[in-house]
C-alpha positions as CSV (number, residue, x, y, z in Angstrom):
1,M,152.0,174.1,104.3
2,G,150.0,174.5,101.1
3,S,152.2,172.1,99.1
4,F,151.9,169.5,101.9
5,R,148.1,169.6,101.6
6,F,148.5,169.3,97.8
7,Q,150.7,166.2,98.2
8,I,148.2,164.6,100.7
9,V,145.3,165.2,98.3
10,T,147.4,163.9,95.4
11,V,148.2,160.7,97.3
12,I,144.5,160.2,98.3
13,L,143.4,160.6,94.7
14,L,146.0,158.3,93.5
15,C,145.0,155.6,96.0
16,L,141.4,156.0,95.0
17,F,142.3,155.7,91.3
18,L,144.4,152.6,91.9
19,S,141.8,150.9,94.0
20,S,139.1,151.5,91.4
21,S,141.4,150.1,88.8
22,N,142.0,147.0,90.9
23,H,138.2,146.5,91.3
24,I,137.8,146.7,87.5
25,W,140.6,144.2,87.0
26,A,139.2,141.9,89.7
27,R,135.8,142.0,88.1
28,E,137.2,141.2,84.7
29,C,139.3,138.4,86.2
30,I,136.2,136.9,87.9
31,H,134.3,137.2,84.6
32,H,137.1,135.3,82.9
33,C,136.9,132.5,85.5
34,H,133.1,132.4,85.3
35,K,133.3,132.1,81.5
36,R,135.7,129.1,81.9
37,L,133.2,127.6,84.4
38,A,130.3,128.0,82.0
39,I,132.3,126.3,79.2
40,C,133.3,123.5,81.5
41,N,129.7,123.0,82.6
42,Q,128.5,123.0,79.0
43,Y,131.1,120.4,78.2
44,C,129.8,118.2,81.1
45,L,126.2,118.5,79.8
46,D,127.2,117.9,76.1
47,M,129.2,114.8,77.0
48,N,126.5,113.6,79.4
49,V,128.9,113.0,82.2
50,G,128.0,113.0,85.9
51,V,128.2,115.3,88.8
52,T,131.9,114.7,89.3
53,C,132.6,116.6,86.1
54,Q,130.7,119.6,87.3
55,T,132.4,119.3,90.7
56,K,135.7,119.6,88.8
57,C,134.4,122.6,87.0
58,V,133.6,124.3,90.3
59,K,137.0,123.4,91.8
60,G,138.6,124.8,88.7
61,Y,136.6,128.1,89.1
62,E,137.6,128.4,92.7
63,K,141.3,127.8,91.8
64,C,141.0,130.3,89.0
65,T,139.6,133.0,91.3
66,T,142.1,132.2,94.1
67,T,145.3,131.9,92.0
68,R,144.7,134.0,88.9
69,C,142.6,136.8,90.5
70,G,144.2,136.7,94.0
71,L,140.9,136.3,95.8
72,N,140.7,134.3,99.0
73,D,137.0,134.5,99.3
74,R,134.8,132.3,97.1
75,Y,132.2,134.1,95.0
């Protein structure tokens, strides 16, 4: 019975560790997408192009967070 409890505790700790690693990875991934968004927006400003350029930047950001980071929610 004692080893069963140990196994349960081990599984719970492993799940907590993996979920915290996923949160760190997701945060870094979102940061990467946000960095790309900032570069794109700066390009739009530097080139003095209109709102459609910035709209493309936002769509690129949303695509990045959805496909690269695996997030369905938009942040």
